[in-house]
N, C-alpha and C positions, 0 to 999 in steps of 0.2 A: 501492499498500499504508500509505505513513504516514499520508491522507487518510484512511484507511480504518479505520486505530487510531486516530486523533482523531476518530472520527467514532461509533467503540464507545463509547468511552471516554466520551464527552459520552453515551451514552444510561445507560451504569453510574451516572455522575455525577448525571443530574435522575432516574433510580428510585429514588438512595440519599437524594434531596435530597426526593423526594415522601415519602419511608420518613418523611423525620427530619420535617415536614411534619404528622404525626399524634403528635398529645403521647395520651400513655397517658394512662387517671382512675382514678382510687379514688373512693369514693363510698360515706360512711359514716354511717348516721344512728345507728345506736347500737355509739359507738365505745366500749363499755365493755367489751362481749366479744369486743373485739380480745385480750385482755391480761388477767388478773388486779392489776393496780394499773395508778395514773391512768399513773403513770410509765414503765410496760412499754408503755403504748397510745402514751406517744409516745415512744418510741423505736423502736417496730413501725412507726407511719407517718412518722418520720424513714428508717427504713430500707427503706422500702417499693421501691423503684426508679419509683415514679409521677410524670409532669410537671406533673397536676393533682392535687387532691386536695379533694373536698366534703365538708364535716363538718357537720352539727349547729353550732348557733351557740352549743350547750349540751352540754358534756359529761356533765353530768345535770345532773337538775334539782334547784330550790332556790334558797339563799341563793348558796353556792359552786362551781353548776354550769359556771359559763361558765367557757370558756376563759380558758387566762390567754395574757395578752402575748407573755407568754416562751415559753409552751408550744407557741405558734404561728410564732414566730422558730425554735425550735429542729427543729418538722417543718417550715420551709420554706428549713431552710440545711444538711439532708439530701442534696436534689438539686443542682445548680446551677442557675438558672434557673425551680424549682416555684412554682409559686401554692397558695396554701391558702386556698379561699372556702367561705364558708358561705353553707349551707344558708337558706332564709324562704318559706314560705307568703304571698305577697301575696292568690291570689281565694277563698283561703279562712281564717274566724278558725279555730284551735284551744285547745281548752278547758286542755290543760295550759298555755299559756305565760301567762309573768307579765302580760301584759296581762287576763287574760280576768280577767272578775269572776262570785262563787258564781252574783249574783243573774237570769243572764241567760238559765239552763236553770237554777232550784236542784230540781224536780221532776227532770232532765235527762229528759226527753221526745219529746226534740228538737225544738223547736218553740219560741220563742224566749220570755222571760213580757214582764207587761206593764212592769216598767222596764227592758229592753234596747233596746241603740243602735238609735233605726231605718235602721241601715245591716244590719244582725243577719238573714239569714235559716234557713231552717232546716234543721238537718243532714243530711250526707250519709248515704242510705244505706247507699253501701257503705262508709266512714270513720265508724267509732264518736268523737266527738269531735271533727267536721269538722265549721267550720258555713260555706252560702254565705253570702258580703257580696256586697252592692251596694260594687263594687271601684273606682268612680267616686267614690265618698262622701267628700270630706274632712275628715269625722271618721276614720273609716278607715286611708286614709291619710297623718294624720297619727300614728299610731296603729307603722302600716311603719316609717315616715321615722324617726320616733324609733329604732325596734329599727335602723334599715341604719345609724346613725352609732353606737350603742351597738357590733353590727360591726366597722364602722371604724375606733373606737377600740380594738377587741382588738385590735388588729393583722393581721386577712384584710384579702387580697388582693380581694376582690371578695367579690357576693353570686348564687349559684345561685338562683332565680328560680322555684316550681312553681306552680303554677296559674294558669300564663299563659293553657292554655285556658277560664278560668272563663268568659270569652265566650260561647261554644260551649257552654252551658246554658241562656241567655240568646236563644240564637237561632229556640228554636222558639218557633213561633206556637198558641197551645191553638187559635184561633178557627180558623185553616187547618188546624189539624193537622198544620203541616208546618215543616220545618226551612228554615230564610232565612237566607242568605249576606248579612251585610251588614247586617245588621237595627239597624231606627233605635233606639236606646234613646230616649223618650219625658222621660225625664231631663233629657238631656243634647243632643238635638237632635241628635248624633252617632249612628255605626255602635256598637255594641255594641267591634267589634273595634277601633274608633277610639279610644272608652274606653280602652283595656287600650294600646294603641301607646303612647297620651299616662303613664299611668301608668308605664309599664314606663320611659320618657324622665322624667318628670320623678323619679325616682327615681335614675335616670346622671348628670340636669345635679347633682340635690342635693348625693351623694358626690362628681361628680368636682369639684366647686369646692372642698371640703376634702382632698381627694385626689386629687390628675392620676392619670388610666392606670388609675384604679379597674374593676375585671372586673364587666363588669354579663351574664350567661349565665341565661337564660332556657330554661324544660324547656317542653319538646312545643308547642300553637298556631303549627304553621310556616308557616300562614295571613299571621303577620300578616308573613312573609319578602313580602311581594305587596307593602307597603309599603318604600320606601327608604329613609325617614328611621328606619326600625325596621330595616333591614340596617345602616346606617350609626352605629347607636346602640347596637347588641348586639356582647359582644367575642368569641359562640361559641353554640353553641345546643345542648341535652342531647334527645334523641329518645329515648323508651322504644317496646318494643317494635314496630321497626317493619317487619326481617323474620319476627319472630315474635312467638306470640303463650302465651306458655311454653314448652311443646316440641312446640304445634302452628306450620305455619307458619301465616303473618298472612295474612290476605286480603287476596287480588292487588291485587283495585283500592282496598284503602287505602293500599295499599304506595304503587305510583305515584300515587297523590292525593297523599301526604307528600311521594315524591321530587320531585312535579313540583313543591312548592315548595324545598324544600330544594337543589334544583340552584343559587337564585340567589345561596347561599355559597358556590361550587365554584369554590373555589382562592384566596378571601379570608379566608374566617376557618372554623376550625376547626369540624366536627359528632359530636359524643358521641352516639354509641348505642347504647342502656343496655340488655341484653336477661338476659334471667329462665332460658333452656330453659338447661336441662341434661342430658339427652343428648345421644347421639352427630349426630344427623342434627337435631337445631337448634342444637345447636352452629356446626355446620360452615355449615349455612346463616346464620347470624348474619356469622359469620369471612370468608365471601365474598360476600357481600355487602356488610358494609362495607367489605370491602380496595378490591371492585371500583369503590368508588365513594372512595374517596380517603376514608375517613370514620376516624376514633378509634370503636374501639370496648371497650368494659367488660361481662365477663359474668359477674354478680352477682345474689346471690336476691334476691327479693323484699322483703324484710323491712331487704336491706340492712346486715347485721349482721359483714359480714367485706371482706374488698381485693378478693373474687374477681381475676377474672383478663382483665388488656388485652391483648390479643396484637396 
């Protein structure tokens, strides 16, 4: 009987530990919408109860828009062990960022003008103001590395890297009219996937030289998890639309495909699933899918204006 009690308690504590291993998430890129003043926003974020908070590196645009180190410290102090992480797009250029130059696309037709840098490509038709880039280009990388240094100095605990899946757009071969996994980049002689792994690793090396333990959290692109070096480099991964696509069920084949890569992180590093459905059946599918696999879940709006729910 005593042995049975011990076993029962063991299973109970194992379940508690498994739950505790799933950190909760807030992901807010328009923090000014949370409250009526900047001070109230800081107060709200500090008291939100989440373990990981992803914020844009800027509270608002303009000269005074960058978060202050004291504000990040206040937000972090709201919960023991909390980490505050800055959003950063590394696979596309954004025309509302400080590095952007108006002459790169002065007529705003989505096509870079004659004076634009060689690394800049056409505008993403699905996201106005976002331009594809040759992410392996050293000049582009220098721009982003300068930004990561500013983020570190602002007091953030890490970076949340978006458009890591930019390699997918380069894997289409127009001559064969086909998508080719691990397609070779003629500019580097490596695959486009390897070029992205090297790019993420370069960010990790530079930031961790100056701040040990700096978090590197890529969003999407789970195919890169096939590379062991990449798995060792990153601190966690964010995945959008894994179980649902808005209020619709995600294509089963797509879900299965991505889960095949995500399982390589099982039990080692957090997987943050971000879902945007707001109807009961979609929410249930997201909650059940994440819980059954030990993933952290955030249910939020696609514009990322609020705290959402992290059940």
